[in-house]
C-alpha positions, -999 to 999 in steps of 0.1 A, spaced: 158 -65 -269 178 -33 -268 181 -13 -236 168 17 -256 135 0 -265 109 28 -260 83 4 -248 101 -3 -216 90 16 -185 114 41 -170 129 23 -140 162 34 -124 188 7 -133 204 12 -98 175 -8 -83 187 -39 -99 219 -56 -108 237 -43 -139 227 -62 -171 239 -61 -206 205 -62 -222 170 -56 -208 143 -82 -212 107 -71 -211 79 -94 -199 56 -104 -228 25 -100 -206 30 -72 -181 51 -40 -180 79 -54 -158 113 -60 -172 147 -74 -161 156 -42 -142 130 -52 -116 146 -67 -85 142 -105 -80 126 -111 -114 130 -141 -137 115 -152 -169 102 -186 -182 107 -201 -216 78 -181 -230 91 -148 -219 66 -143 -190 80 -129 -158 79 -145 -123 56 -118 -110 30 -128 -136 34 -164 -124 29 -152 -88 -3 -134 -100 -15 -166 -116 -8 -186 -84 -28 -161 -65 -56 -163 -90 -58 -200 -82 -56 -194 -45 -82 -166 -45 -109 -175 -70 -136 -152 -82 -170 -161 -98 -191 -187 -80 -162 -201 -60 -153 -166 -48 -189 -159 -39 -190 -190 -18 -158 -182 0 -170 -146 7 -203 -159 20 -184 -183 44 -162 -154 56 -192 -131 61 -209 -158 83 -177 -163 102 -174 -125 109 -211 -123 119 -207 -152 144 -176 -136 160 -194 -103 163 -226 -115 178 -236 -93 207 -211 -66 199 -218 -32 184 -194 -38 155 -183 -70 139 -154 -57 117 -132 -28 110 -127 -12 76 -98 12 72 -110 42 51 -90 68 32 -117 83 9 -102 62 -20 -120 39 -44 -111 6 -28 -120 14 8 -152 33 -1 -164 4 -22 -155 -21 6 -176 -2 32 -206 -4 8 -201 -41 3 -197 -49 40 -230 -31 47 -246 -49 17 -235 -82 32 -253 -74 64 -222 -67 85 -218 -38 110 -184 -22 102 -166 5 121 -148 27 97 -114 37 110 -93 65 95 -57 75 101 -54 112 96 -18 121 90 -29 157 83 -21 155 46 -56 145 34 -69 161 2 -102 179 6 -117 155 -20 -107 125 2 -122 139 33 -154 147 15 -156 112 0 -152 96 35 -182 115 49 -203 112 17 -201 73 18 -203 68 56 -232 93 61 -252 76 34 -246 42 48 -250 52 85 -216 38 94 -197 51 124 -163 66 119 -133 66 143 -105 89 133 -70 90 148 -53 124 141 -15 125 147 1 158 157 9 176 125 42 191 136 54 157 148 43 139 117 60 165 94 91 160 115 89 122 108 85 129 71 114 153 71 136 127 89 129 102 62 137 126 34 170 135 51 178 98 55 183 92 18 159 62 16 131 55 -8 107 45 19 94 80 29 58 68 30 66 39 54 54 60 84 19 63 69 16 26 61 29 15 96 8 42 113 -24 32 95 -19 -5 104 -11 5 140 -44 25 142 -64 -4 128 -50 -29 153 -55 -5 182 -91 1 172 -97 -36 169 -82 -43 203 -102 -14 219 -135 -25 206 -128 -63 208 -132 -67 170 -117 -98 155 -117 -89 118 -98 -61 99 -111 -57 63 -84 -45 39 -90 -29 5 -60 -44 -14 -66 -62 -48 -37 -78 -65 -57 -78 -97 -58 -40 -98 -28 -29 -76 -3 -55 -85 26 -71 -68 52 -47 -55 88 -57 -66 106 -74 -38 133 -50 -25 119 -18 -39 103 -6 -6 105 -17 31 89 -7 64 87 -18 100 82 0 134 118 -2 144 129 13 111 105 43 117 119 48 151 155 44 141 154 69 112 135 95 133 159 91 163 188 100 139 173 128 120 142 140 139 139 172 160 107 166 179 97 137 202 75 110 186 46 112 211 14 108 191 25 87 162 9 52 164 40 32 157 39 -6 156 69 -20 174 78 -56 167 65 -68 201 31 -52 196 28 -65 160 35 -100 171 10 -96 200 -18 -83 176 -10 -107 148 -4 -139 167 -21 -137 201 -51 -113 198 -71 -135 174 -74 -106 150 -76 -117 113 -69 -95 83 -93 -102 54 -91 -90 18 -125 -95 3 -115 -79 -31 -94 -110 -37 -126 -129 -42 -145 -103 -63 -144 -95 -100 -133 -60 -90 -127 -35 -117 -118 1 -110 -135 21 -137 -170 6 -132 -165 10 -94 -156 47 -97 -187 53 -118 -209 34 -93 -195 53 -63 -200 86 -80 -237 78 -89 -245 62 -56 -227 85 -31 -216 116 -50 -180 103 -46 -153 121 -65 -122 107 -83 -90 123 -71 -68 117 -102 -49 85 -95 -41 55 -73 -31 67 -38 -34 104 -48 -62 110 -22 -34 121 2 -13 152 -8 20 138 5 14 105 -11 7 123 -43 41 140 -39 57 107 -32 43 89 -62 43 117 -88 75 135 -79 97 121 -53 102 85 -65 104 94 -102 128 123 -97 149 110 -69 151 72 -77 138 69 -113 109 47 -101 75 51 -116 50 33 -94 23 34 -120 40 3 -135 26 -17 -106 -10 -9 -114 -7 -10 -151 10 -44 -149 -17 -57 -127 -44 -45 -150 -26 -61 -180 -23 -94 -161 -60 -95 -152 -71 -85 -186 -85 -50 -177 -59 -33 -199 -37 -44 -228 1 -43 -224 2 -19 -253 -22 4 -235 -1 3 -204 30 11 -223 12 41 -239 0 54 -205 34 49 -189 51 69 -217 34 100 -203 54 113 -174 37 114 -140 18 146 -135 33 164 -104 15 194 -89 38 224 -82 15 235 -54 20 202 -36 58 204 -40 57 239 -25 35 226 3 60 199 11 88 224 13 69 247 35 56 221 60 89 202 62 108 235 65 131 231 36 143 261 17 146 257 -21 183 251 -17 179 225 11 152 207 -8 175 205 -39 203 191 -18 180 165 -3 168 154 -37 204 152 -50 220 136 -19 234 100 -19 210 72 -19 206 49 11 184 19 19 167 4 49 199 -17 54 217 14 65 193 18 95 180 -3 124 152 -26 113 135 -58 124 142 -75 90 166 -101 105 141 -110 132 114 -115 106 136 -138 87 146 -158 118 109 -162 126 100 -172 91 83 -206 101 62 -187 127 50 -161 103 42 -189 77 18 -203 103 4 -168 109 -2 -164 72 -20 -198 70 -43 -186 99 -51 -153 81 -33 -133 108 -9 -117 82 -13 -115 44 8 -137 21 24 -105 8 38 -97 42 53 -132 45 70 -130 11 83 -94 15 94 -95 52 103 -130 61 123 -140 30 157 -125 22 154 -95 -1 177 -89 -31 203 -62 -27 190 -31 -44 
């Protein structure tokens, strides 16, 4: 297949080893420019095989219903005598909104927890309250200092790495663990679904608490005082010794986005915000502008590939959708410049500066790899997701 085949998604060749020709997966939208990819004799990629392995490990239908019922009873037993028996992280997005509804429907008593990095869209905030008020679910919100957080974002943009949303992912998980510890809750309910969100290519993105601190120490201007970082020691404490489990119920459900969005709108007056992860304005900038313009990465390929693998979209439909460039909002780009204190000229220099990776900064990656057997045991005990074990504890390809 020619490297000029128009059906191939736009992915920066610099994220993978140079190749003479580009091979596209026959089933999803990944191709040989994706890091750590391989193909079987039928032309199906290794990420599709991983998807199929997970399909067997996390069944839906009757088997999935039985496993969910078992998990629900386990959560109820652990929460007996407490005000809450589980935590659900909420963002105002489709997945977390639906999960809160399902947890209540199962008879659980969730505490909704939100990490407010001060970049929420008005729609996301409205969605959170619309769902939680209707379900009579308590909300605990952690708000980081906006100047401090903008300084962290600015630091990551100056560092030259792709991982500028790592602070939000680490902060969100840090808030969930802190809330679980504070309220003596043993179960964190997560809204990820590999059938709709996909499997992120190994080596595309990286995050850990030491990485956040290291980048900010080098480029930051303000002290990191309110940011809920998750240093390695605290992560091991929470994951291994606190008894807190992380559960992903959507893995056992026949979960489909379009019917779910319609249900949420009719049931709660919930509103769609235009795309996966776009409920947050900086995340919208990151997905629709920063990654495509700075690194040639279109993250929509993850979701479209997932939907193709799970039969919710054809590959041809995914190719057609991906052919349309990501829709970036000039107002959000202007907001990023203003809040991060970049002039137009400075912003252009940042967007055109040399690329760097997490390997250029202090991280805990080598420690995760040395403790690989330990984290394998933590995965088997539901203390960390399998995706964590694969991405953090195994060597990553150079990209």
